[in-house]
C-alpha positions as CSV (number, residue, x, y, z in Angstrom):
1,M,0.0,0.0,0.0
2,F,1.3,3.4,-1.0
3,A,-0.8,6.6,-1.0
4,V,0.3,10.1,-1.8
5,K,-1.8,13.3,-1.3
6,D,-0.4,16.6,-2.8
7,L,-1.9,19.6,-0.9
8,D,0.0,22.3,-2.7
9,T,2.1,23.5,0.2
10,S,2.5,20.0,1.7
11,L,2.8,16.4,0.7
12,E,1.2,13.5,2.7
13,L,2.3,9.9,2.3
14,D,0.9,6.7,3.9
15,F,2.6,3.4,3.1
16,S,3.3,-0.1,4.3
17,S,6.5,-0.9,6.2
18,Q,8.5,-2.1,3.3
19,L,12.1,-1.0,2.5
20,D,11.5,-0.6,-1.2
21,L,8.7,1.9,-0.4
22,V,11.2,4.0,1.5
23,D,13.0,4.9,-1.8
24,R,9.7,5.6,-3.4
25,A,8.6,7.9,-0.6
26,S,11.9,9.7,-0.5
27,A,11.9,10.3,-4.2
28,A,8.3,11.8,-4.0
29,C,9.3,14.2,-1.3
30,V,12.5,15.3,-3.0
31,E,10.6,15.9,-6.2
32,F,8.0,17.9,-4.3
33,A,10.7,20.1,-2.7
34,A,12.6,20.6,-6.0
35,A,9.4,21.7,-7.7
36,H,8.7,24.3,-5.0
37,D,12.3,25.6,-4.6
38,S,13.9,25.1,-7.9
39,G,17.7,25.6,-7.9
40,C,18.1,24.6,-4.2
41,E,20.1,21.6,-3.2
42,T,17.9,18.8,-1.8
43,G,20.7,16.5,-0.6
44,R,20.3,17.2,3.1
45,L,16.5,16.8,3.0
46,A,17.0,13.4,1.3
47,Q,19.4,12.4,4.0
48,V,17.1,13.3,6.9
49,L,14.1,11.9,5.2
50,R,15.7,8.6,4.4
51,E,17.0,8.1,8.0
52,L,13.6,8.9,9.6
53,L,11.8,6.6,7.2
54,L,14.2,3.8,7.8
55,N,13.9,4.3,11.5
56,A,10.1,4.1,11.3
57,V,10.2,0.9,9.2
58,E,13.0,-1.0,10.9
59,H,12.8,0.2,14.5
60,G,9.3,1.5,14.9
61,N,7.3,-1.1,13.0
62,R,10.0,-3.8,13.2
63,G,9.7,-4.4,9.4
64,D,6.1,-5.6,9.8
65,P,4.5,-4.8,6.4
66,S,1.0,-4.9,7.9
67,K,1.9,-1.7,9.9
68,R,1.9,1.7,8.3
69,V,4.3,4.6,8.1
70,T,3.0,8.2,7.7
71,C,5.1,11.1,6.4
72,T,4.2,14.7,5.9
73,L,6.5,17.2,4.2
74,K,5.3,20.8,4.6
75,R,6.9,23.9,3.1
76,I,7.0,26.5,6.0
77,G,9.1,29.2,4.3
78,N,11.4,29.9,1.4
79,G,13.5,26.8,1.2
80,R,12.4,25.6,4.6
81,Y,10.5,22.3,5.3
82,A,9.0,20.6,8.3
83,L,9.3,16.8,7.9
84,A,7.1,14.6,10.2
85,V,7.4,10.8,10.2
86,G,5.3,8.5,12.3
87,D,4.8,4.8,12.7
88,E,2.6,2.2,14.6
89,G,5.3,1.0,16.9
90,P,5.5,1.2,20.7
91,G,7.1,4.6,20.6
92,I,10.6,6.0,20.4
93,D,12.9,6.1,23.4
94,P,13.7,9.8,23.8
95,C,17.3,8.8,24.6
96,R,17.7,7.5,21.0
97,L,16.7,11.0,19.8
98,A,19.9,12.5,21.3
99,P,22.4,13.8,18.8
100,A,25.3,11.9,20.5
101,R,27.7,10.1,18.2
102,P,28.2,6.3,18.8
103,D,31.3,5.3,20.7
104,D,31.9,2.5,18.2
105,A,31.9,3.3,14.5
106,S,30.7,-0.2,13.8
107,S,27.7,0.2,16.0
108,E,24.4,1.2,14.2
109,R,22.9,2.7,17.4
110,S,22.4,6.4,17.1
111,R,24.2,6.6,13.8
112,G,21.0,7.4,11.9
113,M,19.9,10.1,14.4
114,G,23.3,11.6,14.3
115,I,22.8,12.2,10.5
116,V,19.3,13.6,11.2
117,H,20.6,16.1,13.7
118,T,23.6,17.1,11.5
119,Y,21.4,18.1,8.6
120,S,18.4,19.5,10.5
121,D,17.7,22.9,12.0
122,A,15.6,21.3,14.8
123,V,14.4,17.8,15.8
124,E,11.4,17.2,18.0
125,L,9.4,14.2,19.3
126,T,5.7,14.2,19.9
127,P,4.4,13.6,23.5
128,D,3.3,10.1,22.6
129,S,6.8,9.3,21.2
130,T,5.5,7.9,17.9
131,R,6.3,10.8,15.6
132,I,9.5,12.8,14.9
133,T,9.5,16.2,13.3
134,A,12.6,17.6,11.7
135,T,13.0,21.1,10.2
136,V,15.3,21.3,7.2
137,T,16.6,24.4,5.3
138,L,17.6,23.8,1.7
139,T,20.6,25.7,0.4
140,R,21.4,27.2,-3.0
141,P,24.8,26.5,-4.6
142,T,27.1,29.4,-4.5
143,T,27.6,31.3,-7.8
144,F,30.4,33.8,-8.7
145,A,29.1,36.9,-10.4
146,T,31.7,39.1,-12.0
147,V,31.6,42.6,-13.3
148,D,34.4,44.4,-15.2
149,Q,35.0,48.0,-14.3
150,D,37.8,49.7,-16.2
151,D,41.0,48.0,-15.1
152,A,39.3,46.0,-12.3
153,T,37.1,43.0,-12.0
154,V,34.6,42.7,-9.1
155,M,33.7,39.1,-8.1
156,T,30.8,38.6,-5.7
157,P,30.1,35.1,-4.5
158,S,26.4,34.5,-3.7
159,G,27.1,32.4,-0.6
160,D,29.7,30.4,1.4
161,I,32.9,29.2,-0.4
162,T,33.4,25.6,0.5
163,A,34.8,22.4,-1.0
164,V,31.5,21.8,-2.9
165,V,32.1,24.9,-5.1
166,A,35.9,25.1,-4.8
167,E,36.5,23.9,-8.4
168,E,34.0,26.4,-9.8
169,F,35.7,29.1,-7.6
170,R,39.1,28.1,-9.1
171,R,37.7,28.4,-12.6
172,A,36.2,31.8,-12.0
173,L,39.5,33.1,-10.6
174,L,41.5,31.7,-13.6
175,L,39.1,33.5,-15.9
176,W,40.2,36.8,-14.3
177,V,43.9,35.8,-14.6
178,E,43.4,35.5,-18.4
179,K,41.7,38.9,-18.6
180,S,43.4,42.3,-19.2
181,Q,42.0,43.8,-15.9
182,T,44.9,44.1,-13.5
183,H,42.9,44.3,-10.3
184,L,40.5,41.9,-8.7
185,T,38.1,42.8,-5.9
186,L,36.5,39.9,-4.0
187,D,33.3,41.2,-2.5
188,L,32.6,38.8,0.4
189,R,29.4,40.4,1.7
190,N,27.4,37.2,1.2
191,V,30.1,34.8,2.6
192,N,30.0,33.5,6.1
193,N,32.3,30.6,5.8
194,I,35.4,29.7,3.7
195,D,36.8,26.2,4.3
196,S,40.4,25.0,4.0
197,V,39.9,23.6,0.5
198,S,38.8,27.0,-0.8
199,L,41.5,28.8,1.1
200,S,44.0,26.6,-0.8
201,V,42.5,27.8,-4.0
202,L,43.1,31.4,-2.9
203,V,46.7,30.6,-1.8
204,V,47.5,29.3,-5.4
205,L,46.0,32.5,-6.8
206,G,48.0,34.7,-4.5
207,R,51.3,32.9,-5.4
208,M,50.4,33.0,-9.1
209,V,49.8,36.8,-9.0
210,K,52.9,37.5,-7.0
211,S,55.2,35.4,-9.2
212,K,53.9,36.4,-12.6
213,E,52.8,40.0,-12.5
214,L,53.7,42.5,-9.8
215,T,51.2,45.0,-11.4
216,R,48.3,42.7,-10.5
217,R,46.5,43.1,-7.2
218,V,43.7,41.2,-5.3
219,R,41.7,43.1,-2.7
220,V,39.1,41.5,-0.3
221,V,36.3,43.8,0.8
222,N,33.1,43.5,2.8
223,A,34.2,40.5,4.7
224,G,32.4,39.9,8.0
225,R,34.2,39.7,11.3
226,D,34.6,35.9,11.2
227,V,35.9,35.8,7.7
228,T,38.3,38.7,8.3
229,N,39.6,36.9,11.4
230,L,40.1,33.8,9.3
231,F,42.2,35.7,6.8
232,L,44.3,37.2,9.6
233,L,44.7,33.9,11.4
234,T,45.8,32.1,8.3
235,R,48.1,35.0,7.2
236,M,46.1,35.3,4.0
237,N,46.4,39.1,4.4
238,R,50.0,38.7,3.3
239,L,48.9,37.5,-0.1
240,F,45.9,39.9,-0.5
241,E,44.9,43.3,0.6
242,V,42.1,42.7,3.2
243,V,40.0,45.8,3.5
244,Q,37.8,46.7,6.4
245,L,34.9,49.0,6.0
246,T,34.5,51.7,8.7
247,R,32.1,54.6,9.0
248,E,33.4,58.1,9.4
249,Q,31.1,60.3,11.4
250,T,32.0,63.3,9.3
251,G,29.6,63.4,6.4
252,G,28.8,59.7,6.8
253,V,31.6,58.8,4.4
254,T,32.7,55.2,4.2
255,A,36.4,54.8,4.5
256,Y,38.6,51.9,3.8
257,G,41.5,50.7,5.9
258,S,43.9,47.8,5.0
259,L,44.6,45.2,7.7
260,Y,48.1,44.0,8.0
261,P,49.8,41.5,10.5
């Protein structure tokens, strides 16, 4: 038995406790989210959904195909979803809902809930302990918009620069290297996190610029406090000019001040 009800802003599923139906239910929910938030990455939603459905089938209903699993996926905001999964089992031990990692990597206990907590904003259990609700926010892949202004190129990433987009980031930087513009401004106003993989991409760029053309310059602007501290901590400000925005009281003029070790 497998029933699906599309209610425009939510999707309701009711199916038998069979492992093959877990894949079918997961695919239906991911398709629903992709249709309502096109361009967003649905990977974390699929991870949380699959673990909760497997938990309901295997642990809640003990694999009994005569028992049912219910699943409701509701869109609660732009890219945000509430995912509720219930079963007909005896109820979930609240201790199993804890986000603690298993002591033994070979142990299956808590591994699934660890994944659920990792990719969810919040995880809650109903008072009767038969239904888990997880809130998941979808993300959009970071893009690298560039605008050429005279002898300078301004690159503005749309979000965090992590290993997932490191190769695209590298290609975008190499395109600037091949241009005639001698200055590159990295506008990091939308960036809250840069991981070590992407920092390595910047290190290669910095060394390339310094070794090939002394007339070329890379400037980082609009970085938040955490990203600025990251550049200082990793000494990246020795490769690039990291600029901090400050407000002058006189006339409300925005002044720029370079940060050095």
